N, C-alpha and C positions, 0 to 999 in steps of 0.2 A: 504494500500500500504506500509506503513512504518513497518507493522508487518510481511511482507513477509520474508522468511528465509534469504534472502541475501540483503534486502533493505538498512540496516544500513551501510553495507560496501560500497555500491554504492554511498550513500549520503556522507559519511565521507571522502572518498578517495580524493575528490576534494580539501579539505583544505590543506593537506600537499603538493599536487601537485602545487597548485597556490602559496602558501607561499614560497616554495623552488624556483620555477621558477622566481618569482618576486625578491626574494633575490639575485639570481644569476644575473638577469638583472640589478638590481640597483647597485650591486657590479661592474659589467662590466662598467656601465655608470660612476660610481664614479672613477674608475681607469682611464678611458679615459679622463674625465674632471678634474681629480686630486682634487676631492671634498671628503676629508676625513670625512666630517661631516655626510655622509650617512652611515658610518660604524655601527652606533647604529641601524638605521633602518634595515640594513641587518642582524645584529645579532639577533634582536628580531623576525624578520621573520623566520630566521633559528631555533630559539628556539621554536617558535610555530609550525613550520613544524615538528621538531623532536618530540615534545610532541604529536602531532596529529597522528604520525605513530603508536603509541601504540594502540589506539582503532581501527585503520584501520587494523593492522595486526591481532588483536584479532577477529574482526568481520569477516575478511577473513577466518581465521581458523575455526570460528564457522559456517560460511556459508558452508564450505567444509564438516564439520561434520554433519550438519543438512540436507543440500540439497543432498549430495552424500552419506550420512550415513558412512562417514569415509573410503570409498573404496579407493583402491590404485590409486594414481594420475598418469596420463599419458598424453602425448601430450601437447596441449596448456596450460592446467591447471597446469601441472608440471612446464613448462617453466615460466609461470606467477608467480608461487610460488617462484621458485628459483630467478627470477629477482626481485620480491618484497622484499625478504629477503636481497638480495644484495643491492638494492636501499635503504632500511631502514638503513643498516649499513653505506652506503655512506652519507646519510642525517645526521646521528648521528656523523660521523667522521668530516664532514664539520662543524657542530655545535661546536664540540670539538676544531677544528682549530681556529675558531673565539673566543671561550671562552678563549683559551690560549693566543691568540694574544691580547685580551683586557686586560689581566693581566700584560702585558709587557708595559714598558714606553719607547719610544712612541709606542702606539698600532698600529701595522700594520701587515696585513696578508702577509705571504710570497708570492713571485711572483708565485710560483708553485701552490698556493692555488686556483687560478682561473682555472687552468687545472683540478684540483680535482673537483671543482664545476661544470665544464662543463661535465665531465664524469658522475657526479651524475645526471645532467639534462638529458643527453642522456639515462641513465638507467631509469629515470622516464618516459621518452617518450616511450621507448620500453615496459616497464611494463604496462603503460596505454594503449598502442596500443593493446597488447595481451588481456588485460582486456576488451577492447572494443569488441573484437571478442567473448570473453566468454559471455559477457552480451547481445550480439546480435546487438549492436550498429554499429559495423563495418562489419556486415554480419553474417551469421550463422556459428557456431563453427564446 
C-alpha cells in the first residue's frame, strides 16, 4: 500500500494540515486569552508545517508524473495544484511573519497576522477538500 504511486502524498499531507490548523487555533486562543506564552508553540508548529510542505509538494508532483504520466492537468486536479501551491506559499509566509516577529523585542505578531493565518487555513481546507475528491474520499472525481 505504501508503495502505490500516490500513497506517500496521501500519508504526508496530513502533517502540514494538522500542524498549521493547530497553530492557527492556538494563536487565536492565545490572542483571546492574552497568553503570550503560547507564541513559541505556535511558531514551532508553523515551522514544522512549513518544512512538511516540501515533501508533500514533491510527492504530489511525483504522483502526477507517475500516475498520469505527466499529461496536461485539467479540472479538479489543476485547481488542486494551483490551490496547493498557493497554500504552500501562505504557510511559508505565515512562518516568515512569526520568524520576524520573534526577532523583535517585544515579540508580537501584528494584528493583521491573524487575518493572514485564517486565509491560509481556508486555503488549506479548500485544497484538502479538492484532494478528497481526487482521492475518492469525498466521492468520485
